C-alpha positions as YAML, in Angstrom:
chain: A
units: angstrom
residues:
- id: 1
  name: UNK
  ca: [123.16, 180.37, 109.22]
- id: 2
  name: UNK
  ca: [119.92, 179.82, 111.33]
- id: 3
  name: UNK
  ca: [118.97, 176.26, 112.46]
- id: 4
  name: UNK
  ca: [116.34, 175.63, 109.94]
- id: 5
  name: UNK
  ca: [118.41, 176.36, 107.21]
- id: 6
  name: UNK
  ca: [121.70, 174.40, 108.31]
- id: 7
  name: UNK
  ca: [119.03, 171.32, 109.01]
- id: 8
  name: UNK
  ca: [117.74, 171.60, 105.45]
- id: 9
  name: UNK
  ca: [121.18, 171.72, 104.06]
- id: 10
  name: UNK
  ca: [121.28, 168.16, 104.66]
- id: 11
  name: UNK
  ca: [125.08, 168.23, 106.50]
- id: 12
  name: UNK
  ca: [123.29, 165.99, 109.43]
- id: 13
  name: UNK
  ca: [122.13, 163.25, 107.40]
- id: 14
  name: UNK
  ca: [125.86, 163.36, 106.01]
- id: 15
  name: UNK
  ca: [127.02, 163.93, 109.76]
- id: 16
  name: UNK
  ca: [125.00, 160.94, 110.78]
- id: 17
  name: UNK
  ca: [126.04, 158.30, 108.06]
- id: 18
  name: UNK
  ca: [130.14, 159.72, 108.89]
- id: 19
  name: UNK
  ca: [130.68, 161.21, 105.35]
- id: 20
  name: UNK
  ca: [131.97, 164.27, 107.02]
- id: 21
  name: UNK
  ca: [135.45, 165.43, 107.51]
- id: 22
  name: UNK
  ca: [136.87, 166.09, 111.15]
- id: 23
  name: UNK
  ca: [136.92, 170.04, 110.42]
- id: 24
  name: UNK
  ca: [133.09, 169.29, 109.28]
- id: 25
  name: UNK
  ca: [132.27, 167.41, 112.45]
- id: 26
  name: UNK
  ca: [133.42, 169.92, 114.71]
- id: 27
  name: UNK
  ca: [131.51, 172.27, 112.99]
- id: 28
  name: UNK
  ca: [128.11, 170.13, 113.79]
- id: 29
  name: UNK
  ca: [129.27, 169.44, 117.24]
- id: 30
  name: UNK
  ca: [129.63, 173.04, 117.73]
- id: 31
  name: UNK
  ca: [125.87, 173.87, 116.25]
- id: 32
  name: UNK
  ca: [124.28, 171.12, 117.56]
- id: 33
  name: UNK
  ca: [125.76, 172.30, 121.09]
- id: 34
  name: UNK
  ca: [124.71, 175.76, 120.81]
- id: 35
  name: UNK
  ca: [120.99, 175.10, 119.33]
- id: 36
  name: UNK
  ca: [118.83, 172.26, 121.00]
- id: 37
  name: UNK
  ca: [116.72, 172.02, 117.72]
- id: 38
  name: UNK
  ca: [119.94, 170.83, 115.57]
- id: 39
  name: UNK
  ca: [120.80, 168.20, 118.37]
- id: 40
  name: UNK
  ca: [117.00, 166.91, 118.25]
- id: 41
  name: UNK
  ca: [116.95, 166.79, 114.51]
- id: 42
  name: UNK
  ca: [120.10, 164.46, 114.72]
- id: 43
  name: UNK
  ca: [119.37, 162.25, 117.38]
- id: 44
  name: UNK
  ca: [115.46, 161.79, 114.90]
- id: 45
  name: UNK
  ca: [117.84, 160.79, 112.11]
- id: 46
  name: UNK
  ca: [119.79, 158.45, 114.02]
- id: 47
  name: UNK
  ca: [116.66, 156.57, 115.26]
- id: 48
  name: UNK
  ca: [115.13, 156.42, 111.80]
- id: 49
  name: UNK
  ca: [118.24, 154.80, 110.17]
- id: 50
  name: UNK
  ca: [117.94, 151.93, 113.29]
- id: 51
  name: UNK
  ca: [114.36, 152.16, 113.10]
- id: 52
  name: UNK
  ca: [114.74, 150.95, 109.10]
- id: 53
  name: UNK
  ca: [117.28, 148.94, 109.86]
- id: 54
  name: UNK
  ca: [115.33, 146.71, 112.18]
- id: 55
  name: UNK
  ca: [112.55, 146.61, 110.23]
- id: 56
  name: UNK
  ca: [113.70, 145.56, 106.91]
- id: 57
  name: UNK
  ca: [117.07, 143.22, 107.62]
- id: 58
  name: UNK
  ca: [115.91, 139.57, 107.72]
- id: 59
  name: UNK
  ca: [119.71, 139.10, 108.20]
- id: 60
  name: UNK
  ca: [120.28, 140.88, 111.95]
- id: 61
  name: UNK
  ca: [118.91, 139.63, 114.90]
- id: 62
  name: UNK
  ca: [116.49, 141.08, 116.73]
- id: 63
  name: UNK
  ca: [118.99, 141.37, 119.75]
- id: 64
  name: UNK
  ca: [121.89, 142.88, 117.26]
- id: 65
  name: UNK
  ca: [119.93, 145.73, 116.86]
- id: 66
  name: UNK
  ca: [118.73, 145.81, 120.66]
- id: 67
  name: UNK
  ca: [122.39, 146.07, 121.64]
- id: 68
  name: UNK
  ca: [122.96, 149.00, 119.07]
- id: 69
  name: UNK
  ca: [119.58, 150.97, 120.10]
- id: 70
  name: UNK
  ca: [120.57, 150.71, 124.16]
- id: 71
  name: UNK
  ca: [124.15, 152.09, 123.38]
- id: 72
  name: UNK
  ca: [122.54, 154.76, 121.48]
- id: 73
  name: UNK
  ca: [120.23, 155.67, 124.22]
- id: 74
  name: UNK
  ca: [122.17, 155.14, 126.70]
- id: 75
  name: UNK
  ca: [124.60, 158.09, 125.14]
- id: 76
  name: UNK
  ca: [121.72, 159.70, 124.71]
- id: 77
  name: UNK
  ca: [119.82, 160.01, 127.80]
- id: 78
  name: UNK
  ca: [122.00, 162.26, 129.22]
- id: 79
  name: UNK
  ca: [123.54, 165.67, 127.97]
- id: 80
  name: UNK
  ca: [125.36, 164.03, 124.54]
- id: 81
  name: UNK
  ca: [129.04, 165.03, 123.85]
- id: 82
  name: UNK
  ca: [128.76, 165.01, 120.80]
- id: 83
  name: UNK
  ca: [132.60, 165.59, 120.09]
- id: 84
  name: UNK
  ca: [132.80, 161.56, 121.26]
- id: 85
  name: UNK
  ca: [130.45, 160.18, 119.02]
- id: 86
  name: UNK
  ca: [133.21, 157.93, 116.63]
- id: 87
  name: UNK
  ca: [131.55, 154.60, 118.25]
- id: 88
  name: UNK
  ca: [127.94, 155.77, 117.74]
- id: 89
  name: UNK
  ca: [128.72, 156.77, 114.01]
- id: 90
  name: UNK
  ca: [130.34, 153.49, 113.66]
- id: 91
  name: UNK
  ca: [126.81, 151.56, 114.55]
- id: 92
  name: UNK
  ca: [124.91, 154.05, 112.74]
- id: 93
  name: UNK
  ca: [126.75, 153.96, 110.01]
- id: 94
  name: UNK
  ca: [126.82, 150.11, 109.46]
- id: 95
  name: UNK
  ca: [123.11, 149.91, 110.24]
- id: 96
  name: UNK
  ca: [122.74, 152.75, 107.25]
- id: 97
  name: UNK
  ca: [124.83, 150.06, 105.26]
- id: 98
  name: UNK
  ca: [122.55, 147.45, 106.03]
- id: 99
  name: UNK
  ca: [119.56, 149.21, 105.82]
- id: 100
  name: UNK
  ca: [120.71, 150.25, 102.00]
- id: 101
  name: UNK
  ca: [121.82, 146.61, 101.07]
- id: 102
  name: UNK
  ca: [118.83, 144.93, 102.39]
- id: 103
  name: UNK
  ca: [116.83, 147.91, 100.44]
- id: 104
  name: UNK
  ca: [118.84, 147.15, 97.36]
- id: 105
  name: UNK
  ca: [118.25, 143.00, 97.66]
- id: 106
  name: UNK
  ca: [114.43, 143.36, 98.64]
- id: 107
  name: UNK
  ca: [114.24, 145.38, 95.00]
- id: 108
  name: UNK
  ca: [116.19, 143.02, 93.31]
- id: 109
  name: UNK
  ca: [113.83, 140.42, 94.58]
- id: 110
  name: UNK
  ca: [110.89, 142.32, 93.38]
- id: 111
  name: UNK
  ca: [112.39, 142.69, 90.06]
- id: 112
  name: UNK
  ca: [112.89, 138.51, 89.95]
- id: 113
  name: UNK
  ca: [109.26, 137.99, 91.26]
- id: 114
  name: UNK
  ca: [108.27, 140.69, 88.24]
- id: 115
  name: UNK
  ca: [110.22, 138.63, 86.33]
- id: 116
  name: UNK
  ca: [108.31, 135.45, 87.10]
- id: 117
  name: UNK
  ca: [104.87, 137.01, 86.62]
- id: 118
  name: UNK
  ca: [105.79, 138.21, 83.12]
- id: 119
  name: UNK
  ca: [107.22, 134.74, 82.02]
- id: 120
  name: UNK
  ca: [104.00, 133.21, 83.64]
- id: 121
  name: UNK
  ca: [101.77, 135.62, 81.84]
- id: 122
  name: UNK
  ca: [103.26, 135.11, 78.79]
- id: 123
  name: UNK
  ca: [102.69, 131.25, 78.72]
- id: 124
  name: UNK
  ca: [99.54, 132.06, 79.66]
- id: 125
  name: UNK
  ca: [99.35, 134.28, 76.53]
- id: 126
  name: UNK
  ca: [100.81, 131.50, 74.57]
- id: 127
  name: UNK
  ca: [98.23, 128.68, 75.47]
- id: 128
  name: UNK
  ca: [95.49, 131.23, 75.00]
- id: 129
  name: UNK
  ca: [96.48, 131.77, 71.48]
- id: 130
  name: UNK
  ca: [96.71, 128.47, 70.93]
- id: 131
  name: UNK
  ca: [93.59, 128.13, 72.18]
- id: 132
  name: UNK
  ca: [92.43, 130.50, 69.74]
- id: 133
  name: UNK
  ca: [93.68, 128.90, 67.19]
- id: 134
  name: UNK
  ca: [91.85, 125.97, 67.47]
- id: 135
  name: UNK
  ca: [88.75, 127.07, 68.09]
- id: 136
  name: UNK
  ca: [88.68, 129.41, 64.86]
- id: 137
  name: UNK
  ca: [89.86, 125.84, 62.79]
- id: 138
  name: UNK
  ca: [87.07, 124.30, 64.57]
- id: 139
  name: UNK
  ca: [85.09, 126.98, 63.35]
- id: 140
  name: UNK
  ca: [86.04, 127.26, 60.09]
- id: 141
  name: UNK
  ca: [85.80, 123.05, 59.81]
- id: 142
  name: UNK
  ca: [82.12, 123.39, 61.22]
- id: 143
  name: UNK
  ca: [80.83, 126.29, 58.52]
- id: 144
  name: UNK
  ca: [82.53, 124.15, 55.61]
- id: 145
  name: UNK
  ca: [80.20, 121.37, 56.65]
- id: 146
  name: UNK
  ca: [77.41, 123.29, 56.83]
- id: 147
  name: UNK
  ca: [77.74, 125.13, 53.50]
- id: 148
  name: UNK
  ca: [78.57, 121.90, 52.17]
- id: 149
  name: UNK
  ca: [75.25, 120.03, 53.49]
- id: 150
  name: UNK
  ca: [73.53, 123.01, 52.79]
- id: 151
  name: UNK
  ca: [74.41, 123.68, 48.81]
- id: 152
  name: UNK
  ca: [71.70, 122.60, 47.02]
- id: 153
  name: UNK
  ca: [73.85, 121.93, 43.71]
- id: 154
  name: UNK
  ca: [75.43, 119.29, 45.66]
- id: 155
  name: UNK
  ca: [74.63, 115.55, 44.93]
- id: 156
  name: UNK
  ca: [74.51, 113.27, 47.66]
- id: 157
  name: UNK
  ca: [76.11, 109.61, 47.18]
- id: 158
  name: UNK
  ca: [75.12, 107.34, 50.01]
- id: 159
  name: UNK
  ca: [77.94, 104.70, 50.43]
- id: 160
  name: UNK
  ca: [77.04, 101.36, 52.16]
- id: 161
  name: UNK
  ca: [79.40, 99.12, 54.19]
- id: 162
  name: UNK
  ca: [81.07, 95.95, 52.16]
- id: 163
  name: UNK
  ca: [82.19, 92.67, 52.92]
- id: 164
  name: UNK
  ca: [85.14, 94.23, 54.47]
- id: 165
  name: UNK
  ca: [83.47, 96.50, 56.78]
- id: 166
  name: UNK
  ca: [79.61, 95.69, 56.87]
- id: 167
  name: UNK
  ca: [78.59, 98.44, 59.44]
- id: 168
  name: UNK
  ca: [80.93, 101.12, 57.59]
- id: 169
  name: UNK
  ca: [79.21, 103.98, 56.20]
- id: 170
  name: UNK
  ca: [79.97, 107.00, 53.80]
- id: 171
  name: UNK
  ca: [78.43, 110.26, 51.93]
- id: 172
  name: UNK
  ca: [79.65, 111.87, 49.05]
- id: 173
  name: UNK
  ca: [78.77, 115.56, 48.56]
- id: 174
  name: UNK
  ca: [79.63, 116.30, 44.72]
- id: 175
  name: UNK
  ca: [79.12, 119.38, 42.92]
- id: 176
  name: UNK
  ca: [78.57, 118.42, 39.30]
- id: 177
  name: UNK
  ca: [79.07, 122.14, 38.02]
- id: 178
  name: UNK
  ca: [82.36, 122.80, 39.91]
- id: 179
  name: UNK
  ca: [83.34, 118.89, 40.37]
- id: 180
  name: UNK
  ca: [84.07, 119.79, 44.06]
- id: 181
  name: UNK
  ca: [83.93, 116.72, 46.01]
- id: 182
  name: UNK
  ca: [83.70, 116.23, 50.06]
- id: 183
  name: UNK
  ca: [83.33, 113.04, 51.90]
- id: 184
  name: UNK
  ca: [81.32, 112.61, 55.01]
- id: 185
  name: UNK
  ca: [83.69, 109.78, 56.74]
- id: 186
  name: UNK
  ca: [81.66, 110.29, 60.33]
- id: 187
  name: UNK
  ca: [80.51, 106.15, 59.63]
- id: 188
  name: UNK
  ca: [83.63, 105.04, 59.17]
- id: 189
  name: UNK
  ca: [85.70, 103.07, 61.95]
- id: 190
  name: UNK
  ca: [89.05, 104.73, 63.05]
- id: 191
  name: UNK
  ca: [92.05, 103.49, 60.42]
- id: 192
  name: UNK
  ca: [94.57, 101.00, 61.92]
- id: 193
  name: UNK
  ca: [98.19, 102.46, 62.47]
- id: 194
  name: UNK
  ca: [99.85, 102.37, 59.11]
- id: 195
  name: UNK
  ca: [96.57, 102.33, 57.03]
- id: 196
  name: UNK
  ca: [94.59, 105.34, 55.31]
- id: 197
  name: UNK
  ca: [91.40, 105.53, 53.73]
- id: 198
  name: UNK
  ca: [91.65, 106.41, 50.00]
- id: 199
  name: UNK
  ca: [88.35, 107.56, 48.02]
- id: 200
  name: UNK
  ca: [87.74, 106.77, 44.42]
- id: 201
  name: UNK
  ca: [85.72, 108.03, 41.66]
- id: 202
  name: UNK
  ca: [84.75, 105.15, 39.19]
- id: 203
  name: UNK
  ca: [83.13, 104.89, 35.99]
- id: 204
  name: UNK
  ca: [81.50, 101.80, 35.54]
- id: 205
  name: UNK
  ca: [80.83, 101.29, 31.15]
- id: 206
  name: UNK
  ca: [82.12, 100.41, 29.30]
- id: 207
  name: UNK
  ca: [84.52, 98.93, 32.17]
- id: 208
  name: UNK
  ca: [85.22, 99.69, 35.58]
- id: 209
  name: UNK
  ca: [87.71, 102.39, 35.81]
- id: 210
  name: UNK
  ca: [88.73, 103.68, 39.19]
- id: 211
  name: UNK
  ca: [90.49, 106.90, 39.58]
- id: 212
  name: UNK
  ca: [91.64, 108.18, 42.88]
- id: 213
  name: UNK
  ca: [90.37, 111.33, 44.31]
- id: 214
  name: UNK
  ca: [92.39, 111.41, 47.23]
- id: 215
  name: UNK
  ca: [93.49, 110.41, 51.17]
- id: 216
  name: UNK
  ca: [91.27, 110.83, 54.28]
- id: 217
  name: UNK
  ca: [94.81, 111.99, 55.87]
- id: 218
  name: UNK
  ca: [94.59, 113.06, 60.04]
- id: 219
  name: UNK
  ca: [91.87, 111.18, 60.22]
- id: 220
  name: UNK
  ca: [91.76, 111.22, 64.32]
- id: 221
  name: UNK
  ca: [92.51, 115.13, 63.92]
- id: 222
  name: UNK
  ca: [89.60, 116.09, 61.64]
- id: 223
  name: UNK
  ca: [86.52, 116.00, 64.22]
- id: 224
  name: UNK
  ca: [83.99, 116.70, 61.99]
- id: 225
  name: UNK
  ca: [85.03, 113.63, 60.11]
- id: 226
  name: UNK
  ca: [84.01, 116.23, 56.60]
- id: 227
  name: UNK
  ca: [86.98, 115.74, 54.27]
- id: 228
  name: UNK
  ca: [88.10, 117.92, 50.87]
- id: 229
  name: UNK
  ca: [89.03, 115.97, 48.13]
- id: 230
  name: UNK
  ca: [90.04, 115.99, 44.59]
- id: 231
  name: UNK
  ca: [87.62, 117.54, 42.16]
- id: 232
  name: UNK
  ca: [86.42, 114.91, 39.64]
- id: 233
  name: UNK
  ca: [83.86, 114.59, 36.76]
- id: 234
  name: UNK
  ca: [81.87, 112.21, 35.03]
- id: 235
  name: UNK
  ca: [81.78, 109.69, 38.09]
- id: 236
  name: UNK
  ca: [79.14, 106.51, 37.91]
- id: 237
  name: UNK
  ca: [80.07, 105.59, 41.73]
- id: 238
  name: UNK
  ca: [82.32, 106.16, 44.45]
- id: 239
  name: UNK
  ca: [84.09, 104.00, 46.79]
- id: 240
  name: UNK
  ca: [86.47, 104.05, 49.71]
- id: 241
  name: UNK
  ca: [89.23, 101.26, 50.31]
- id: 242
  name: UNK
  ca: [91.78, 101.05, 53.23]
- id: 243
  name: UNK
  ca: [95.19, 101.09, 52.17]
- id: 244
  name: UNK
  ca: [98.65, 101.34, 53.06]
- id: 245
  name: UNK
  ca: [99.92, 104.62, 54.20]
- id: 246
  name: UNK
  ca: [100.49, 107.17, 50.87]
- id: 247
  name: UNK
  ca: [97.77, 105.11, 49.07]
- id: 248
  name: UNK
  ca: [97.82, 102.98, 46.15]
- id: 249
  name: UNK
  ca: [97.93, 103.05, 42.79]
- id: 250
  name: UNK
  ca: [95.11, 101.32, 42.31]
- id: 251
  name: UNK
  ca: [92.44, 99.94, 44.66]
- id: 252
  name: UNK
  ca: [92.77, 96.62, 46.89]
- id: 253
  name: UNK
  ca: [89.04, 95.51, 46.24]
- id: 254
  name: UNK
  ca: [89.25, 92.86, 49.59]
- id: 255
  name: UNK
  ca: [89.72, 96.31, 51.38]
- id: 256
  name: UNK
  ca: [86.73, 97.67, 49.98]
- id: 257
  name: UNK
  ca: [84.81, 99.51, 52.77]
- id: 258
  name: UNK
  ca: [81.78, 101.39, 51.51]
- id: 259
  name: UNK
  ca: [80.15, 101.69, 47.55]
- id: 260
  name: UNK
  ca: [77.79, 103.67, 46.10]
- id: 261
  name: UNK
  ca: [76.38, 105.07, 42.99]
- id: 262
  name: UNK
  ca: [75.32, 108.33, 41.52]
...
């Protein structure tokens, strides 16, 4: 077998790693003693393993690797007796094992880093999705407000402040044809905890008859302060009172905040 074929067969790597049988080791020794090219290749493989181990292993001190290198260099500074290589093979095999373990550890570390990056990306994605949903909600609210304000079929009823809240004000947008009602409550103060604004459709004749058409729930969360309430027909006035959470069966007149005639 030619030297090139012998080198390319992979047996020299197994030899350096100490994985051959005694008979196979003898064969390699014989080939190396006959062929300088094979001997040089063996030295090259050994040095590569030592360099690999020293460059990747954070667990071995510099002095430890230098000792290994020194012993190898001492062995190879003269004509090497490849038959007496058990000690060198031990060092080389040990160094190769360390390099393998360090390589696995390095890959494991990178895998953990990748998992952390994926988790971070997922968190950012969730935040981005929440932001998108929030923006879509705001855009819908804005679109609703614009449609209500611009609808020429709406009757606008201005509600002025009453004794309970003289500075309060609101607007009712009422489409008499569809009976749809929207309330612009931007002129009302924030309701106290445990309280809610209740909207009343009022008939004034032959007697005052209030009908609840809804509560302004989530007052703080509605940034536009425009609320859709229940439909109504035949209203002659609208009023807003401050009631306990959940609303009341009839308006608390002492807490009448705004009132306005159609």
